[in-house]
C-alpha positions as CSV (number, residue, x, y, z in Angstrom):
1,X,-55.7,17.1,23.7
2,X,-53.9,15.3,26.6
3,X,-54.9,12.0,25.1
4,X,-53.4,12.9,21.7
5,X,-50.1,14.0,23.3
6,X,-50.0,10.8,25.4
7,X,-50.7,8.6,22.4
8,X,-48.0,10.3,20.3
9,X,-45.5,9.9,23.2
10,X,-46.4,6.2,23.6
11,X,-45.9,5.5,19.9
12,X,-42.4,7.2,19.9
13,X,-41.4,5.7,23.2
14,X,-42.3,2.2,22.0
15,X,-40.3,2.6,18.8
16,X,-36.9,0.9,18.9
17,X,-33.9,3.3,19.0
18,X,-31.7,2.6,16.1
19,X,-28.0,3.5,16.6
20,X,-24.7,2.1,15.7
21,X,-22.3,1.5,18.6
22,X,-18.6,1.5,17.7
23,X,-15.5,1.1,19.9
24,X,-13.1,4.1,19.8
25,X,-10.6,3.8,17.0
26,X,-7.6,5.9,16.2
27,X,-4.6,6.1,13.8
28,X,-2.2,4.5,16.2
29,X,-4.6,1.5,16.6
30,X,-4.9,1.4,12.8
31,X,-1.1,1.3,12.6
32,X,-1.0,-1.6,15.0
33,X,-3.8,-3.5,13.2
34,X,-2.0,-3.1,9.9
35,X,1.3,-4.2,11.4
36,X,-0.3,-7.3,12.9
37,X,-2.2,-8.2,9.7
38,X,-1.0,-11.0,7.4
39,X,-1.5,-8.4,4.6
40,X,1.0,-5.8,3.6
41,X,0.1,-2.2,4.2
42,X,1.5,1.1,3.1
43,X,0.8,4.3,5.1
44,X,0.3,7.4,2.9
45,X,-0.4,11.0,3.7
46,X,-2.1,12.6,0.7
47,X,-5.0,14.1,-1.1
48,X,-7.8,11.7,-2.2
49,X,-9.7,12.2,-5.4
50,X,-12.7,10.3,-6.6
51,X,-16.2,10.7,-8.2
52,X,-18.6,11.6,-5.3
53,X,-21.4,9.8,-7.2
54,X,-19.6,6.5,-6.3
55,X,-20.3,7.0,-2.6
56,X,-23.1,4.9,-1.1
57,X,-26.2,6.7,0.0
58,X,-27.0,5.1,3.3
59,X,-29.2,6.5,6.0
60,X,-32.2,5.7,8.1
61,X,-34.4,8.5,6.6
62,X,-35.1,6.8,3.3
63,X,-34.4,3.3,4.5
64,X,-32.5,2.7,1.3
65,X,-30.8,-0.7,1.0
66,X,-27.1,-0.4,0.9
67,X,-24.5,-2.9,-0.2
68,X,-21.9,-4.0,2.4
69,X,-19.1,-3.2,0.1
70,X,-19.0,-0.2,-2.2
71,X,-15.9,-0.4,-4.4
72,X,-14.8,2.4,-6.7
73,X,-11.7,3.9,-8.3
74,X,-9.8,6.7,-6.6
75,X,-6.5,8.5,-6.8
76,X,-4.2,9.3,-3.8
77,X,-1.3,11.8,-4.2
78,X,1.1,12.6,-1.4
79,X,3.9,10.8,0.4
80,X,4.3,7.4,2.0
81,X,5.7,6.7,5.4
82,X,9.3,5.6,5.9
83,X,11.4,5.6,9.1
84,X,12.4,9.3,8.3
85,X,8.7,10.3,8.0
86,X,6.4,11.0,5.1
87,X,9.2,11.4,2.5
88,X,8.5,8.9,-0.4
89,X,6.5,10.3,-3.2
90,X,3.2,8.5,-3.8
91,X,0.9,9.1,-6.8
92,X,-1.3,6.1,-7.6
93,X,-4.7,5.1,-8.7
94,X,-6.1,3.1,-5.9
95,X,-9.4,1.2,-5.1
96,X,-11.6,2.6,-2.4
97,X,-14.1,0.4,-0.5
98,X,-16.6,2.3,1.6
99,X,-18.3,-0.3,3.7
100,X,-21.9,-0.1,5.1
101,X,-23.3,-1.9,8.2
102,X,-27.0,-1.8,7.3
103,X,-28.0,1.8,6.8
104,X,-24.8,3.2,8.3
105,X,-21.9,3.7,5.9
106,X,-18.4,4.9,6.1
107,X,-17.5,8.1,4.4
108,X,-14.8,9.8,2.4
109,X,-14.5,13.4,1.1
110,X,-13.2,14.1,-2.4
111,X,-10.2,16.5,-2.3
112,X,-9.5,16.0,1.4
113,X,-6.1,15.1,2.9
114,X,-6.1,11.7,4.5
115,X,-3.8,9.6,6.5
116,X,-4.5,6.3,4.7
117,X,-3.5,2.8,5.5
118,X,-3.5,1.1,2.0
119,X,-3.6,-2.7,1.7
120,X,-1.5,-4.1,-1.1
121,X,-3.5,-6.4,-3.3
122,X,-2.8,-8.2,-6.6
123,X,-4.7,-5.4,-8.3
124,X,-2.8,-2.5,-6.6
125,X,-3.7,-0.6,-3.4
126,X,-7.0,-0.8,-1.5
127,X,-8.3,1.8,1.0
128,X,-11.1,0.5,3.3
129,X,-13.3,2.6,5.5
130,X,-16.5,1.8,7.4
131,X,-19.0,3.5,9.7
132,X,-16.8,2.7,12.8
133,X,-13.6,4.1,11.3
134,X,-11.5,2.0,9.0
135,X,-8.2,2.9,7.6
136,X,-8.8,6.5,6.4
137,X,-8.3,9.5,8.8
138,X,-9.3,12.8,7.2
139,X,-7.6,16.0,7.9
140,X,-4.9,14.5,10.2
141,X,-3.4,16.9,12.8
142,X,0.3,17.2,13.5
143,X,0.0,15.2,16.7
144,X,-1.6,12.3,14.9
145,X,1.1,12.3,12.3
146,X,3.9,12.5,15.0
147,X,2.5,9.5,16.8
148,X,2.2,7.4,13.6
149,X,5.8,8.4,12.7
150,X,6.9,7.3,16.2
151,X,5.2,3.9,15.6
152,X,7.1,3.5,12.4
153,X,10.4,4.3,14.1
154,X,9.6,1.8,16.9
155,X,9.8,4.6,19.5
156,X,6.4,4.3,21.1
157,X,3.0,3.2,19.8
158,X,0.3,3.5,22.5
159,X,-3.2,3.3,21.1
160,X,-4.7,4.3,24.5
161,X,-3.6,7.9,23.9
162,X,-6.4,10.0,22.3
163,X,-5.5,10.4,18.6
164,X,-8.9,10.9,16.8
């Protein structure tokens, strides 16, 4: 019995540990990244709708192969950010891209409220997310929204502060 336990332990100890390591990322850093990008971005607070069947099915359990980019239609309804806050109505069909890094995929939840950083493209607006964060922050709290509004007003935009 001891031999069997030792053999099982040896097999599991020798197996490589698979994990994805990501740097911390928050909404303030996303604002700064969007601001520094050569692309144009629009910040929107709204409810995201899409067909859940469009989400990639990543994961180590089944070792299913995932595509790096998983693009599908979505709709975002809410308000875009101006210097006065989230005051400009926004109701648009957008494109979502849930990216995967190997078996690890970003995620979105149908019907959830998001703070979304939308890239303007020739085809409309693009929302990108990945396993390490991306430009979609689900269920944003008032503190997160206040800090992003402060960034927009130019009155303080410190990504070192903990904002999910």
